[in-house]
C-alpha beads as a LAMMPS data file, in Angstrom:
LAMMPS data file: protein, C-alpha beads

266 atoms
265 bonds

1 atom types
1 bond types

-500.0 500.0 xlo xhi
-500.0 500.0 ylo yhi
-500.0 500.0 zlo zhi

Masses

1 110.0

Atoms # bond

1 1 1 -9.326 25.116 3.509
2 1 1 -12.574 24.495 1.660
3 1 1 -14.462 21.871 3.664
4 1 1 -16.134 20.412 0.595
5 1 1 -12.758 19.917 -1.087
6 1 1 -11.330 18.382 2.076
7 1 1 -14.268 15.985 2.343
8 1 1 -14.072 15.087 -1.352
9 1 1 -10.310 14.544 -1.560
10 1 1 -9.422 13.670 2.063
11 1 1 -6.705 16.315 2.225
12 1 1 -4.413 16.945 5.201
13 1 1 -1.322 18.955 4.268
14 1 1 2.030 18.639 6.064
15 1 1 2.977 21.989 7.599
16 1 1 5.958 21.329 9.925
17 1 1 9.334 21.933 8.191
18 1 1 11.154 19.723 10.712
19 1 1 8.912 16.732 10.015
20 1 1 9.043 17.359 6.272
21 1 1 12.862 17.356 6.353
22 1 1 12.897 14.222 8.496
23 1 1 10.598 12.373 6.082
24 1 1 12.780 13.431 3.162
25 1 1 15.844 12.026 4.962
26 1 1 14.105 8.724 5.683
27 1 1 14.311 7.686 2.036
28 1 1 17.791 6.955 0.572
29 1 1 17.222 8.892 -2.646
30 1 1 19.895 10.770 -4.553
31 1 1 20.174 13.387 -7.286
32 1 1 19.123 12.037 -10.654
33 1 1 16.632 9.545 -9.221
34 1 1 13.167 9.320 -10.719
35 1 1 10.175 9.610 -8.393
36 1 1 6.407 9.264 -8.633
37 1 1 4.566 11.312 -5.998
38 1 1 0.941 10.539 -5.230
39 1 1 -1.115 13.434 -3.895
40 1 1 1.604 16.116 -3.564
41 1 1 -0.940 18.672 -2.358
42 1 1 0.864 22.014 -2.125
43 1 1 4.288 20.451 -2.665
44 1 1 5.686 20.111 0.873
45 1 1 7.766 17.047 -0.041
46 1 1 7.980 17.930 -3.729
47 1 1 10.086 21.009 -2.955
48 1 1 12.746 19.048 -1.112
49 1 1 13.010 16.382 -3.796
50 1 1 13.260 18.981 -6.565
51 1 1 15.962 20.902 -4.714
52 1 1 17.856 17.629 -4.375
53 1 1 17.858 17.023 -8.124
54 1 1 15.147 14.370 -8.292
55 1 1 13.009 14.085 -11.445
56 1 1 9.390 14.008 -10.336
57 1 1 6.040 13.013 -11.799
58 1 1 3.114 14.018 -9.581
59 1 1 -0.361 12.503 -9.676
60 1 1 -2.776 15.040 -8.180
61 1 1 -6.559 14.782 -8.400
62 1 1 -7.400 18.290 -7.110
63 1 1 -7.269 20.989 -9.848
64 1 1 -6.654 23.694 -7.242
65 1 1 -3.612 21.838 -5.940
66 1 1 -2.380 21.448 -9.519
67 1 1 -2.627 25.235 -9.943
68 1 1 -0.787 25.755 -6.653
69 1 1 2.024 23.438 -7.774
70 1 1 2.379 25.191 -11.131
71 1 1 2.439 28.622 -9.494
72 1 1 4.948 27.501 -6.888
73 1 1 7.443 25.658 -9.073
74 1 1 6.897 27.093 -12.559
75 1 1 8.613 25.600 -15.595
76 1 1 11.232 23.834 -13.458
77 1 1 8.587 21.996 -11.496
78 1 1 7.416 18.400 -11.682
79 1 1 5.471 16.784 -14.469
80 1 1 1.889 16.870 -13.217
81 1 1 -0.851 14.369 -14.024
82 1 1 -4.203 15.863 -12.991
83 1 1 -6.011 12.570 -12.521
84 1 1 -7.306 10.245 -9.821
85 1 1 -4.439 7.834 -9.062
86 1 1 -6.864 4.934 -9.431
87 1 1 -7.239 5.976 -13.090
88 1 1 -3.514 6.619 -13.609
89 1 1 -1.818 4.141 -15.980
90 1 1 0.895 3.067 -13.543
91 1 1 2.039 0.084 -15.586
92 1 1 2.593 2.203 -18.691
93 1 1 4.408 4.901 -16.705
94 1 1 6.757 2.318 -15.182
95 1 1 7.525 0.827 -18.586
96 1 1 8.743 4.235 -19.753
97 1 1 11.323 4.571 -16.981
98 1 1 14.952 3.828 -17.722
99 1 1 15.657 2.837 -14.114
100 1 1 13.450 1.788 -11.190
101 1 1 11.878 4.878 -9.599
102 1 1 10.876 5.688 -6.059
103 1 1 7.231 6.182 -5.206
104 1 1 6.019 8.360 -2.332
105 1 1 2.665 9.651 -1.208
106 1 1 0.751 11.293 1.617
107 1 1 -2.306 9.151 0.975
108 1 1 -5.869 10.246 1.726
109 1 1 -7.021 8.071 4.596
110 1 1 -10.205 6.997 2.819
111 1 1 -8.287 5.781 -0.255
112 1 1 -5.123 4.324 1.249
113 1 1 -6.094 0.659 0.906
114 1 1 -7.079 0.704 -2.796
115 1 1 -4.032 2.805 -3.677
116 1 1 -1.678 0.413 -1.871
117 1 1 -3.428 -2.574 -3.467
118 1 1 -2.927 -1.034 -6.908
119 1 1 0.791 -0.427 -6.372
120 1 1 1.816 -3.701 -4.714
121 1 1 1.829 -5.909 -7.849
122 1 1 4.176 -3.375 -9.500
123 1 1 6.472 -2.864 -6.527
124 1 1 9.208 -5.089 -7.964
125 1 1 9.687 -2.461 -10.694
126 1 1 10.377 0.255 -8.090
127 1 1 13.158 1.027 -5.641
128 1 1 10.548 1.304 -2.940
129 1 1 7.310 2.897 -1.809
130 1 1 7.171 5.343 1.106
131 1 1 3.664 6.327 2.119
132 1 1 1.971 8.331 4.843
133 1 1 -1.139 6.591 6.133
134 1 1 -3.318 6.482 9.206
135 1 1 -1.378 4.622 11.911
136 1 1 -4.083 1.970 12.080
137 1 1 -3.535 1.249 8.367
138 1 1 0.193 0.879 9.019
139 1 1 -0.624 -1.603 11.778
140 1 1 -2.811 -3.601 9.409
141 1 1 0.004 -3.808 6.893
142 1 1 2.405 -5.269 9.475
143 1 1 -0.061 -7.212 11.641
144 1 1 0.606 -10.684 13.019
145 1 1 -1.859 -13.580 12.599
146 1 1 -4.601 -13.927 15.209
147 1 1 -4.728 -10.180 15.922
148 1 1 -7.663 -7.882 15.171
149 1 1 -5.549 -5.880 12.693
150 1 1 -4.622 -8.949 10.642
151 1 1 -6.551 -9.475 7.423
152 1 1 -6.512 -9.566 3.644
153 1 1 -4.415 -6.385 3.337
154 1 1 -1.733 -7.905 5.575
155 1 1 -1.480 -11.043 3.460
156 1 1 -1.564 -9.037 0.236
157 1 1 1.299 -6.883 1.497
158 1 1 3.336 -9.930 2.589
159 1 1 2.821 -11.504 -0.834
160 1 1 4.603 -8.638 -2.527
161 1 1 6.516 -6.569 -0.001
162 1 1 8.652 -6.263 3.074
163 1 1 7.545 -3.388 5.282
164 1 1 8.630 -1.266 8.210
165 1 1 7.178 1.770 9.948
166 1 1 9.599 4.672 9.661
167 1 1 8.004 7.209 11.992
168 1 1 4.780 8.219 13.690
169 1 1 3.453 11.671 12.797
170 1 1 1.072 13.483 15.137
171 1 1 -1.956 15.497 14.022
172 1 1 -0.216 18.778 14.930
173 1 1 1.955 18.423 11.822
174 1 1 -0.973 18.831 9.415
175 1 1 -3.370 21.484 8.188
176 1 1 -6.193 20.834 8.790
177 1 1 -5.502 18.564 11.755
178 1 1 -6.761 15.006 11.291
179 1 1 -8.398 13.203 14.178
180 1 1 -5.937 10.321 14.028
181 1 1 -2.265 9.505 14.388
182 1 1 -0.396 9.029 11.105
183 1 1 2.721 7.078 10.178
184 1 1 5.140 6.748 7.317
185 1 1 5.864 3.229 6.150
186 1 1 8.432 1.899 3.670
187 1 1 7.534 -1.005 1.390
188 1 1 10.161 -2.783 -0.685
189 1 1 9.676 -5.777 -2.969
190 1 1 10.364 -9.222 -1.546
191 1 1 13.240 -11.045 -3.297
192 1 1 12.052 -13.075 -6.314
193 1 1 12.888 -16.380 -4.620
194 1 1 10.653 -15.466 -1.643
195 1 1 7.605 -14.301 -3.581
196 1 1 4.341 -16.020 -2.760
197 1 1 1.866 -16.926 -5.545
198 1 1 -0.225 -13.776 -6.124
199 1 1 -3.031 -15.834 -7.654
200 1 1 -3.793 -17.141 -4.163
201 1 1 -5.090 -13.709 -3.120
202 1 1 -8.289 -13.786 -5.165
203 1 1 -8.640 -17.564 -5.217
204 1 1 -8.061 -18.312 -1.528
205 1 1 -7.204 -15.393 0.756
206 1 1 -10.121 -13.179 -0.252
207 1 1 -12.740 -15.887 0.359
208 1 1 -11.018 -16.821 3.625
209 1 1 -11.628 -13.346 5.065
210 1 1 -15.017 -12.727 3.466
211 1 1 -16.723 -13.673 6.724
212 1 1 -13.919 -13.298 9.213
213 1 1 -15.413 -15.232 12.116
214 1 1 -16.318 -18.258 10.047
215 1 1 -14.153 -21.353 9.849
216 1 1 -12.049 -21.756 6.718
217 1 1 -14.033 -24.854 5.792
218 1 1 -17.235 -22.790 5.700
219 1 1 -15.721 -19.908 3.752
220 1 1 -14.082 -22.203 1.201
221 1 1 -16.623 -25.005 0.866
222 1 1 -17.943 -23.711 -2.456
223 1 1 -14.420 -24.067 -3.857
224 1 1 -13.023 -27.216 -2.235
225 1 1 -14.459 -30.197 -0.399
226 1 1 -14.607 -29.769 3.377
227 1 1 -12.566 -32.910 3.969
228 1 1 -9.783 -31.709 1.675
229 1 1 -9.555 -28.379 3.505
230 1 1 -9.557 -30.042 6.934
231 1 1 -6.909 -32.581 5.917
232 1 1 -4.660 -29.853 4.538
233 1 1 -5.001 -27.740 7.680
234 1 1 -4.265 -30.645 10.024
235 1 1 -1.262 -31.656 7.921
236 1 1 0.049 -28.095 8.330
237 1 1 -0.355 -28.245 12.104
238 1 1 -3.610 -26.305 12.397
239 1 1 -6.955 -27.334 13.800
240 1 1 -9.571 -28.487 11.293
241 1 1 -11.676 -25.648 12.776
242 1 1 -9.105 -22.933 11.959
243 1 1 -10.134 -19.494 10.745
244 1 1 -8.344 -17.469 8.087
245 1 1 -6.999 -14.974 10.607
246 1 1 -4.839 -17.748 12.108
247 1 1 -2.794 -18.470 8.968
248 1 1 0.366 -16.588 8.049
249 1 1 0.873 -15.485 4.454
250 1 1 3.355 -18.320 3.976
251 1 1 0.833 -20.853 5.259
252 1 1 -1.832 -19.468 2.949
253 1 1 0.596 -20.182 0.114
254 1 1 1.115 -23.751 1.374
255 1 1 -2.628 -24.299 1.708
256 1 1 -3.213 -22.897 -1.762
257 1 1 -0.650 -25.214 -3.330
258 1 1 -2.126 -28.251 -1.569
259 1 1 -5.714 -27.430 -2.495
260 1 1 -4.792 -26.621 -6.084
261 1 1 -3.449 -30.146 -6.386
262 1 1 -6.825 -31.561 -5.302
263 1 1 -10.048 -31.704 -7.256
264 1 1 -11.211 -28.081 -7.481
265 1 1 -14.985 -27.733 -7.433
266 1 1 -15.169 -24.873 -9.942

Bonds

1 1 1 2
2 1 2 3
3 1 3 4
4 1 4 5
5 1 5 6
6 1 6 7
7 1 7 8
8 1 8 9
9 1 9 10
10 1 10 11
11 1 11 12
12 1 12 13
13 1 13 14
14 1 14 15
15 1 15 16
16 1 16 17
17 1 17 18
18 1 18 19
19 1 19 20
20 1 20 21
21 1 21 22
22 1 22 23
23 1 23 24
24 1 24 25
25 1 25 26
26 1 26 27
27 1 27 28
28 1 28 29
29 1 29 30
30 1 30 31
31 1 31 32
32 1 32 33
33 1 33 34
34 1 34 35
35 1 35 36
36 1 36 37
37 1 37 38
38 1 38 39
39 1 39 40
40 1 40 41
41 1 41 42
42 1 42 43
43 1 43 44
44 1 44 45
45 1 45 46
46 1 46 47
47 1 47 48
48 1 48 49
49 1 49 50
50 1 50 51
51 1 51 52
52 1 52 53
53 1 53 54
54 1 54 55
55 1 55 56
56 1 56 57
57 1 57 58
58 1 58 59
59 1 59 60
60 1 60 61
61 1 61 62
62 1 62 63
63 1 63 64
64 1 64 65
65 1 65 66
66 1 66 67
67 1 67 68
68 1 68 69
69 1 69 70
70 1 70 71
71 1 71 72
72 1 72 73
73 1 73 74
74 1 74 75
75 1 75 76
76 1 76 77
77 1 77 78
78 1 78 79
79 1 79 80
80 1 80 81
81 1 81 82
82 1 82 83
83 1 83 84
84 1 84 85
85 1 85 86
86 1 86 87
87 1 87 88
88 1 88 89
89 1 89 90
90 1 90 91
91 1 91 92
92 1 92 93
93 1 93 94
94 1 94 95
95 1 95 96
96 1 96 97
97 1 97 98
98 1 98 99
99 1 99 100
100 1 100 101
101 1 101 102
102 1 102 103
103 1 103 104
104 1 104 105
105 1 105 106
106 1 106 107
107 1 107 108
108 1 108 109
109 1 109 110
110 1 110 111
111 1 111 112
112 1 112 113
113 1 113 114
114 1 114 115
115 1 115 116
116 1 116 117
117 1 117 118
118 1 118 119
119 1 119 120
120 1 120 121
121 1 121 122
122 1 122 123
123 1 123 124
124 1 124 125
125 1 125 126
126 1 126 127
127 1 127 128
128 1 128 129
129 1 129 130
130 1 130 131
131 1 131 132
132 1 132 133
133 1 133 134
134 1 134 135
135 1 135 136
136 1 136 137
137 1 137 138
138 1 138 139
139 1 139 140
140 1 140 141
141 1 141 142
142 1 142 143
143 1 143 144
144 1 144 145
145 1 145 146
146 1 146 147
147 1 147 148
148 1 148 149
149 1 149 150
150 1 150 151
151 1 151 152
152 1 152 153
153 1 153 154
154 1 154 155
155 1 155 156
156 1 156 157
157 1 157 158
158 1 158 159
159 1 159 160
160 1 160 161
161 1 161 162
162 1 162 163
163 1 163 164
164 1 164 165
165 1 165 166
166 1 166 167
167 1 167 168
168 1 168 169
169 1 169 170
170 1 170 171
171 1 171 172
172 1 172 173
173 1 173 174
174 1 174 175
175 1 175 176
176 1 176 177
177 1 177 178
178 1 178 179
179 1 179 180
180 1 180 181
181 1 181 182
182 1 182 183
183 1 183 184
184 1 184 185
185 1 185 186
186 1 186 187
187 1 187 188
188 1 188 189
189 1 189 190
190 1 190 191
191 1 191 192
192 1 192 193
193 1 193 194
194 1 194 195
195 1 195 196
196 1 196 197
197 1 197 198
198 1 198 199
199 1 199 200
200 1 200 201
201 1 201 202
202 1 202 203
203 1 203 204
204 1 204 205
205 1 205 206
206 1 206 207
207 1 207 208
208 1 208 209
209 1 209 210
210 1 210 211
211 1 211 212
212 1 212 213
213 1 213 214
214 1 214 215
215 1 215 216
216 1 216 217
217 1 217 218
218 1 218 219
219 1 219 220
220 1 220 221
221 1 221 222
222 1 222 223
223 1 223 224
224 1 224 225
225 1 225 226
226 1 226 227
227 1 227 228
228 1 228 229
229 1 229 230
230 1 230 231
231 1 231 232
232 1 232 233
233 1 233 234
234 1 234 235
235 1 235 236
236 1 236 237
237 1 237 238
238 1 238 239
239 1 239 240
240 1 240 241
241 1 241 242
242 1 242 243
243 1 243 244
244 1 244 245
245 1 245 246
246 1 246 247
247 1 247 248
248 1 248 249
249 1 249 250
250 1 250 251
251 1 251 252
252 1 252 253
253 1 253 254
254 1 254 255
255 1 255 256
256 1 256 257
257 1 257 258
258 1 258 259
259 1 259 260
260 1 260 261
261 1 261 262
262 1 262 263
263 1 263 264
264 1 264 265
265 1 265 266
């Protein structure tokens, strides 16, 4: 494994057939399904999906991995997009699908958060998203308020998706071995009637976590009057001194709706 390539692309390839088969079984796919695979690498998961009759599009940034995939699968292989996923036109690809596809990916640890953030607003057009991430990232996605893992990513996930950790995957299952524990996690879109207002993420949640240890009134005072924020928090059962990390995603939505009804400063 070329160290420069590994450093550039954050690559850790699955190498244990038993774990690969288990991950494939974790997702309730069937022959004829459509699937988008992010970062297929050398095709460890790709092979199983193809053999099961799944139609696959792969987004792979590394030209050497693209060559490996073409050599391995030939003309009957997946459709390959040799591009950084952050530059991939996901919305356009989804519009071309006749039925909701699955999305899977063994995500590079250093790019997991932006990739997840890109996919979440489109999750309702998919059957689900199964990703391999660093276990700490999985914990952040499912964190509870008032814990050190809880933050913007948690609220963003809750706005769009239900989530559950499927399995932990030790470093021994990869080449090269990472220095961390990994996990697969399944994200599925929340029902339409339970969706929270996504506009609250940039308008309220982001500023609330910009300086994590500050009170909400201090983080939001350039947007709303201090008294309005305090009154809304107290009405919701929180202290007027509450910090963003204390509020659940649902309570962020309540706070957003209340503050939107007041005189916005900007």
